[in-house]
N, C-alpha and C positions, 0 to 999 in steps of 0.2 A: 066178503066179496073178493073175488079173484079176477084180475084182468089179464087176459092172454093175448099175445100178439105173435102171429106166425110170420115167418120170413123164409127166403131161400128158394122160392119157387121160380119157375122160368120155362123157357122153351129149349128143349134138348132133342137130340136124335136118339133113336133106339140104340140101346147098348151103353149109353152114357150114364153118368151118375149125378145125383143131386143130394145135397144135405139140407134138410129143412130144420129150422129152429123155431122154438116156441118160448118166448120170454114171459114170465109170470110176475105179477106184482099184486100186492094186497095181503091177504091172509097167508099164513104159514104154508109155503109151497111144499115143504118136506112132508107135511101131513097127508098129502093127497097121492093117490095113484094117478097116473097120467095115461092118456090114450090118444091115438091118432085115428081119425076117420077120414074118409074121402067120399066125394059125391061127383060122379060123372054126369054129363048132360043127359037128361031124360031118365036118370036112374035114381034110386033111393040112396041115401047116405049109408055107407058100409064101414064096418070095423076094419082097421088095418093092423094096429099093433098097440100093445099096452105094456106099461112097466109099473112095478109096485113102488110104494113110497120110498123104499130104501135103494131101489135099483137092483135088488138081488134076484128078481123074478121078472121074466118077460113072456109075452105070448104074441103070436102072429096069425093073421089070416093065412089060409093055405096058399092063396094066390101070390103072396109076397114072401113066404117063408124061404129062407136061403138067399134072398136078394136084399131085403130090408133089415136094418138093425136100429132098434130104439135104445136110447140111452138118456141119462139125466145127470145134471150137475146141481145138486141141492144148494151148494154154496153160491152158485150164480143164478139160481132160480130159473133154470132152463132145461128144456127137454129137446132132444134131437131125433131126427129120423134120417138115417143114412140110407139112401136108395141107390142100389147098384143094378146094372144090367136092366135099365128101364125099358119098358115095352109100351107100344102105343096104347094098350088097354090100361096102363097106369095113369093115363090122362084124366085129371079130375081136379077139383078144388080140395085141398087137404086142410083139415081142421085138427087142432089139438083141443083137448078137453080134460077137465079134472073129474076124478071119481073119488068119493069119500072112502076112507080106509076100511069101513065096515062092509063095503060092497065087494062081492066076488064075481058079479056077473059082468065081466069085462067086455063082452061082446054086445051088451044091451045098451043101446044109445040112451035110453031113459034113465039109466043109472049114473050118467054123467051130468054134472050140474052147471059147470061153467065152460063156456066155449069161446074160442077166438073167432075172428071174422074169416079166416081161411086164407090160403095162398094157392095160386093157380100153378099147376104143373101140366105142361103140355109136351107130349113125346111124339115126335114125328117119325114116320117109318122110312 
């Protein structure tokens, strides 16, 4: 069992930055790949970014590539999502989730097994 808690969301203006954090407790955090997803009102949840268990490999959705950076600190059981140059279309609830190390389908929501409750990010124009 892994318990995830997201934080760092808020209301910002277009062009601003936010840093989301996800704190994990429970089973060995370092053994999991981690991902960030988001869900905007009236839309399905979508993949945002992922980082492998060691932090050596990352991947991003095209919509955030070049603006968002995912990172992790296994010693502190945390994963972060640095979001720069935010746009109104980034408005959503952001979730972190764990993915077993044998899974390579990082964009597939069903491959993620533990999820946090989410943190709201609102970007005004």
